[in-house]
C-alpha positions in Angstrom: 117.6 98.1 106.1 117.6 95.8 109.1 114.0 94.7 109.4 110.8 93.9 107.4 107.8 96.2 107.7 105.1 95.0 110.0 101.9 93.5 108.8 99.9 96.7 109.1 102.3 98.5 106.8 102.3 95.7 104.3 98.5 95.7 104.3 98.4 99.5 103.7 100.9 99.3 100.8 99.7 96.1 99.2 97.3 93.6 100.7 94.4 95.7 101.6 95.1 98.7 99.4 92.6 99.1 96.5 92.4 100.9 93.3 89.9 103.7 94.1 87.2 104.8 91.8 85.5 107.3 94.1 86.9 109.8 96.6 85.6 111.6 99.7 85.0 115.3 99.4 88.2 116.0 101.4 91.1 118.1 99.9 94.6 117.0 99.4 96.9 119.8 100.5 99.8 121.1 98.4 102.1 120.2 101.3 101.0 116.6 101.0 101.9 116.6 97.3 105.3 118.0 98.0 105.8 115.3 100.7 104.6 112.7 98.2 107.2 113.7 95.6 109.9 114.0 98.2 109.3 110.3 99.1 108.9 108.9 95.6 112.0 110.6 94.2 114.2 108.2 96.2 113.0 105.1 94.1 115.8 103.8 91.9 116.0 104.5 88.2 118.7 103.6 85.6 121.7 105.8 86.0 119.6 107.9 88.5 118.0 109.4 85.3 114.7 110.2 87.0 112.8 110.8 83.7 109.3 111.1 85.2 107.6 114.4 85.3 104.4 114.9 87.3 101.5 117.4 86.9 99.3 117.5 89.9 95.9 118.6 88.4 93.9 120.3 91.1 92.5 123.5 90.0 89.2 123.9 88.1 91.1 125.4 85.2 93.5 122.5 85.0 90.7 120.0 85.2 88.9 121.7 82.4 92.1 121.3 80.3 92.2 117.6 81.1 88.5 116.8 80.7 88.5 116.6 76.8 91.2 113.9 76.9 89.3 111.6 79.3 87.4 108.5 78.1 83.8 108.3 78.9 84.3 105.7 81.7 87.0 107.8 83.4 85.6 111.3 82.9 83.3 111.9 85.9 85.4 110.0 88.5 88.5 111.9 87.4 86.9 115.3 87.5 85.5 114.5 90.9 88.9 113.3 92.4 90.7 115.9 94.5 93.9 115.5 92.5 94.7 113.8 89.2 98.4 113.2 88.6 99.6 113.1 85.0 102.5 110.7 85.1 104.8 111.7 82.2 108.3 111.2 81.1 110.9 113.6 79.6 112.5 112.2 76.5 115.4 114.6 77.1 116.0 113.4 80.6 119.7 112.9 79.9 120.2 116.7 80.0 120.1 116.5 83.8 122.5 113.5 84.1 125.6 115.7 84.7 123.8 116.7 88.0 122.1 113.4 88.8 124.9 111.0 87.8 128.1 113.2 88.1 130.8 110.5 88.5 130.9 109.7 84.8 129.6 111.2 81.5 126.3 109.3 81.5 124.8 112.0 79.3 126.9 110.8 76.4 125.2 107.3 76.7 121.9 108.9 75.6 123.0 111.6 73.2 121.5 111.4 69.7 117.9 111.1 68.4 115.1 111.0 70.9 114.0 107.6 69.6 117.1 106.1 71.2 116.1 107.5 74.6 112.4 106.8 74.4 112.4 103.2 75.8 114.6 104.0 78.8 112.6 107.2 79.6 109.3 105.3 79.3 110.5 102.3 81.4 112.0 104.4 84.2 109.2 106.9 84.2 106.7 104.1 84.6 108.8 102.8 87.6 108.5 106.3 89.1 104.8 106.3 88.6 104.6 103.0 90.6 106.7 104.6 93.3 104.1 107.5 93.3 101.3 105.0 94.0 103.2 103.4 96.9 104.3 106.7 98.3 100.7 107.9 98.3 99.6 104.8 100.1 102.4 105.2 102.6 101.3 108.7 103.3 97.7 107.8 103.9 96.3 108.7 100.5 94.4 106.4 98.1 95.2 106.1 94.4 93.3 105.2 91.3 95.8 104.6 88.4 94.4 104.4 84.9 94.8 104.5 81.2 91.6 105.4 79.3 92.5 108.8 78.0 93.9 110.4 74.8 97.7 110.9 75.3 97.9 113.2 72.3 95.3 115.5 73.8 97.0 115.5 77.2 100.4 116.2 75.6 98.9 119.1 73.6 97.2 120.6 76.6 100.0 120.2 79.2 103.3 119.6 77.4 103.1 121.4 74.0 106.5 122.4 72.7 108.4 120.3 75.2 110.2 116.9 75.2 107.7 115.5 77.7 105.1 112.9 76.9 102.2 111.6 79.1 102.2 107.9 80.3 99.2 107.3 82.6 97.0 109.1 85.1 96.6 108.5 88.9 93.6 109.9 90.8 94.6 110.8 94.4 92.6 111.5 97.5 90.8 109.7 100.3 89.0 106.8 98.9 85.2 106.3 99.2 84.9 102.5 99.6 81.3 102.6 98.2 82.9 103.0 94.8 85.0 99.8 95.0 84.5 96.8 92.9 84.7 93.3 94.5 88.4 92.4 95.1 89.7 90.6 92.1 92.0 87.5 92.2 95.7 87.6 91.5 97.9 84.9 90.0 99.7 82.5 92.3 103.4 82.3 92.4 103.5 79.2 90.2 101.3 80.9 87.6 103.4 84.0 87.4 106.9 83.3 88.6 109.6 80.7 88.8 112.9 80.4 90.5 115.7 79.6 88.1 
């Protein structure tokens, strides 16, 4: 990596990007979702474990399964979004480590009860969810990440009988700026960081 991104790219990824609450009635094509995953998958995770799992909720049937899990404040905007991504994590992610991290027996590091893998799966799956948001912005999509849903209901509807657990949701599409709230402040460097 020999150069920094230009100002326009930094704006699109960070400075002028917003959490969208409303989306234009414009579809997100399946090919765009494949491109999105093919970009986000390159973000780093511990031992290349890649524990995140993604469900791209688009169809009316899938939205009907998701609807009962949504909080009142997130219900309508989520059902109206072109796509809602369930960002989840596989508690048995280590089963794929012989393929993902083949130069040593990394699977053995995580063998044993799921409780011993939960923290790493959750942490690295959360990282991958953040990569999803940045990849979406890089590809010209807008994102609205959120909590405000019943994880147990989502897990029952989409992951019953598996080792996968939901983490958070991200609405995707082309943002309708009329749904934006005023831009909120951020902490300064001195309030949030220090150089040691």
